N, C-alpha and C positions, 0 to 999 in steps of 0.2 A: 677175567675181571674187566669191568667197564672202566675205561680211562678217559677222564674229561680233559679238555685242552687246558683249562684254568680252574683253580680253586682260589676263592678270595675269603680270607678270614677277617671278619669285621665289616659291619654295615653302618659306618659313620659316613661323613662326607667323602672321604677318600675311597672307601670300598664301593659306595654307591656310584660315584662318578666313573670308577673303573668298570663296574658292571654295565652301566648305561652305554659306555663306549664299546665294550666288547659285544654287546647286543647289536649295536649298529653294524659291526663287522661280521656278524653271523657266527661268532666263535662260541662254542658251547662251554659253559662254565657253571659253577656252583658258588653261592655266597652264603657264608655262615655268620650268625650273630647270636651270642649267648644271652644278651640282655635285650633291651629295647633298641629298635632301629633308631639310629641317630647319634650314638656316641656322646661325646661331650657337648655337642650342640644342644642337647636337652637341658644342660645346665645354664646356658647363656640367657641372661636377662634381656639383652638387646644386642643384636648383631648390626653394627653400624657401618661396616666397611665391605659389605658384600654388594657388588654392583647390581643396580636395578632396584634398590630399596633405599632411596635417598633419605627417607624418614627413619630408617632402621627397621628391623623386624625381630620379633621375639624368636628365640632359638627354637621353641616348640613349633611355632607357626611355619618357620622356614623348613623344619623337618617334615611337617605335614605336606608341604609342596614337594619335597624330595620323594616322600613316600608315594604320593599320587603319581609322580613321574615313573616310579618303578611299576606301579599298578597298570598304568597305561601301556607300558612296554611288556607287560605280563612277566615281569621278573619276580620270582618268588624267593624270598629270603628264608633260608633254613634256620629256624630258631633252635639251634643246638649248640652246645658248648664243645669246642674242639679241645680235647685233652692232651693230644700229642701229635706232633708232626715229625716225620723222618724222611730221609731220601734213600731210595733203593738204587744203589749205584749199578747193580747188575742190569736192571730193567730201565734205568734212567727215568724213574717216575717218583713223585712225591706220594707218601702215604700219610693221609690225614685221618686221625681217629677221633670219633665222638664217643660218647658213653656207650653207645650200642651198635655202632657200625663203622666200617672202614671205607674210605674213598681214595681214589687215585687220580693224579693229574700230571700233565707234562710240565706245567708252570704253576708256581705258587705265589700269590700276592698276599702279603701280610699287612693288613690295615687295622690291626687290633688296638690301636691307640695306646693310651697310657692308663696306669692305675695309680691311686694315691699312695703316698708314702705314709705308712701307719706310724702313729706316735706312741711314745711310752711315757706315761706320767704315773706317779705314785697314786694308787687308788683307782686307776681307770678300769682295771679288770673287774672291779666290784660293781661297776655301773652297767645297767642294761644296754645291750647293743642297740636297742630301739631308741636310745637317747643320744647316741654318739654317731655322727654322720661324717662322710667324706665326700659326698656328692649332694648337691642342693636339690635335685629333682624329687627326692623323697620327702622334702619338707615344704614343697611349694603350696600345699593346700592348708597349711597351718594358719590359724587366726588367733589373735590376742595372746600370743605366747612371747616369752623372753628367750632369745637365742643368742648365744655367743659364737662369733665367727673368729677363728684363730688364723692369722696370716696377714700379709701386707702386700700381696701381689694383685694382679688384675682379677684373679678368681675370687679372692677374699672380698674385694670391694664390689665386684659384680654380684656375688652371692648376697652380700648385705643389702644392696639396693633392691634386689629381687624380693628378699624376705621382709624388708622394711615396709612394704606396702600395707601389710596387715598385722605386723608384729613389731615388738621392740627389739632392737639389735645392738649388740656391743661388738666392736671390732677390736681384738687384742693383738697388738704388734709387740714382739719381744724387744725390739730396738727402736731407734728413731728413724731408721731408713725405711722409706716407702718405695716398693718396687712397682707399684701400680701406675697405670696411665694417670697423669694429672687430671684429665677430664673426669675420670671415675671418682677420684679423690675429692674433687670439688663438689661433685654431685652428692657424695656421701656426707660431706661435712655440712651441706645445706639442709640435709634431712633431719628434722627434729626427732624422728624415730630411730636415728642411728647415733650412737655415741662411740667415738674413736678414742682409744687409750693406747698411747705409745709407751715404750719402756716397761711393758707389763709382762712379766714372766710367770707362767703357771708353775707352782711348786707342788700342789697336791689337789686331787679331786676326791669327793666322797658324796654319797647319797644320803640325804637327810630331809625329813619332812616333805617328801614328794618333790624334791628339787635336787639338781646337781649343785653342790657347793664347791666353789673354787677358792683356793688359797693362793694368792698371787703376791709377787714382790714387784712394787712399782716405785721407781725412783727412790729406792732405799727404804720405803715404807711397806707395811703389810696391807694388802687390799683383799677384802672378802666380797665375793659375788655369788649370787644365786641365779640359776637359769633352768629353763625347761629342757633345752637341747644345746648340744655343742656341735658345731660344724668346723672340721679342720680343713683348711686350705693351705697346707704347709709343704706343698711340693708334690710332683708326680714323677713316675719313671716308666719306661717302655713296658708294655704288657706282653711279655714273651715267655711266660711260664711253660707254655705247651711245647716249646722247642726241645727236641731230644738233645742229648749231650753231643751226639755226632753232628747234628745240624748246627749247633752252636760253634763247633770247631771248624765246620766247612762252609759256613754261610757266606763268607767273603768270596770264596771260589765260585759258589753257586750263583752269586750276584754277578761276578765277572763273566760267567758263562751265559748270562741272560736267562737263567731259569727261575731265579728267586728275586722277588722285588719287595722292598719295604716302602710303604707309602703313607703320607699323612703324619699325624702326631707321633706315631711310633718311632719315627726317625728325625723329627724336626726340632726336638729340644724345646727351647723357649719360643720358637716360631710357630706356635700353634694357632693357626688361623684357618677359618673355613675355606676361604678362597684358595689358599695355598694347598690345602688338602685335596680340594677338587682338581686343581691343576696336576698334582701328583698322580691322582688316580687316572686321569685322562692320558697323561704322558706314558704311564705304565702300560695301559691298554694299547696305545699306538706302537710302543716298542714290541710288545708281544705279537701284535698283528704283523708287523714288518718281519719279525723272525719267522713266523709261521709261513708267510708268503714266500720268503726266500727259500725256506726248506722245501716247499711244494714245487718251486721252480727249478730245483736241482735235477 
């Protein structure tokens, strides 16, 4: 069986940065991505804290630059979904399974990012999945639609700003507390195409007359809304569904042994920033290089 030095799962900023650094070291690796290259960066309306872009840069445009970097270095991303990862203690290698093939590596880098927390509301199952979204990039080409964004964090306000360029947007916050950057909130409140509603709790959803109908409770009163689409930005969690039970139990030991690495959003919690993810990926590659160099010098 062919054993690669490194397998990277996920081609967002962390996975890409790791791949670029490994390429510089001449370490052989594979990188997998089940969706589009870019990860959550594809959702970003404007990245304003990435060095080198004082005016900010749209998430998609920054991703285009990352992708070009990969192409220039002849790094090919395998567009396959990883369905399971395990560790073979006997041979001291990781087993990475896709839907139709098995791969093996000495080191494993997990840069799989996060996935949205799904919501449960009365009536939501009866509404077409094509009308309910958890990521904004599937809605970016819409024009002249009404869209409800549910949430009160950075993502909710950033999504609303992105969509409000060509659509009418409502932001529903179930409480008074806003978790988003004040900068994004100010921008949203200045936009005539965005209406912010606090203390608005969705009680029921149903489909009628070609629209999603929302029954909400707002400040003790009943509020009815109609919309074309709903985008939920109500939290995310690490995307680790592919880890075997054995890996879940032994991941801390594998990390201590310098064989397994978690980089970027998958481990950063609320600190989900492109620059942080890039740094994680580079540090990880440097650690792997040092480990391989030391082993070769023994």
